C-alpha positions in Angstrom: -5.3 10.6 2.3 -3.2 12.5 0.4 0.7 13.4 -0.2 2.1 14.8 2.6 0.5 12.7 5.1 2.2 10.7 8.0 0.6 7.0 7.6 1.3 3.7 9.4 1.1 0.0 8.6 1.8 -3.2 10.0 4.8 -4.8 8.8 5.6 -8.7 8.1 7.0 -9.0 11.6 3.6 -7.6 13.3 5.3 -4.3 14.1 4.0 -0.6 13.0 6.0 1.0 10.3 5.4 5.1 9.9 5.9 6.8 6.6 5.3 9.5 4.6 3.3 9.9 1.4 5.4 11.0 -1.3 2.8 9.9 -4.4 -0.2 8.2 -5.2 -0.5 6.0 -8.1 -3.3 3.4 -9.4 -1.8 0.1 -9.7 -3.1 -3.9 -9.8 -2.8 -5.6 -6.9 -3.5 -9.7 -6.8 -4.9 -10.7 -3.3 -4.5 -14.3 -3.2 -6.7 -14.7 -0.1 -9.7 -13.3 -2.5 -8.5 -14.5 -6.0 -6.3 -17.7 -5.3 -3.0 -18.6 -6.6 -3.8 -18.6 -10.3 -3.2 -14.9 -11.2 -5.2 -13.4 -14.1 -4.4 -9.7 -14.4 -7.4 -9.1 -16.7 -10.0 -9.7 -13.9 -8.5 -6.8 -11.9 -9.1 -3.0 -12.4 -6.2 -1.0 -10.9 -6.6 0.6 -7.3 -5.2 3.2 -5.5 -1.5 2.9 -3.7 0.4 5.3 -2.0 4.4 5.8 -2.3 5.5 5.9 0.8 9.0 6.8 2.3 9.6 4.4 5.3 13.1 5.2 6.8 15.5 5.5 3.5 13.2 3.4 1.4 10.3 4.1 -1.1 7.8 1.5 -0.5 4.4 1.1 -2.9 1.4 0.3 -0.5 -2.3 -0.3 -1.6 -4.2 2.3 0.4 -6.5 -0.2 2.1 -3.4 -1.3 4.1 -2.4 2.2 5.8 -3.5 4.1 8.6 -3.5 7.9 8.9 -1.3 9.0 12.1 -3.5 11.6 13.8 
């Protein structure tokens, strides 16, 4: 995945949203289903996130949650 790619993700209402990747950044992401509810940021390493323009909003989304649109 790179800047300029068209991507999709499933939103909270189980609908697909498509967007344009505008930047790639490194950021920590606490996953409660894996690590539990007690947050300890020292346990994590930054992972790649995409800054995605969806509609009129920029969203920072982990790359593992995105798919390329062919």
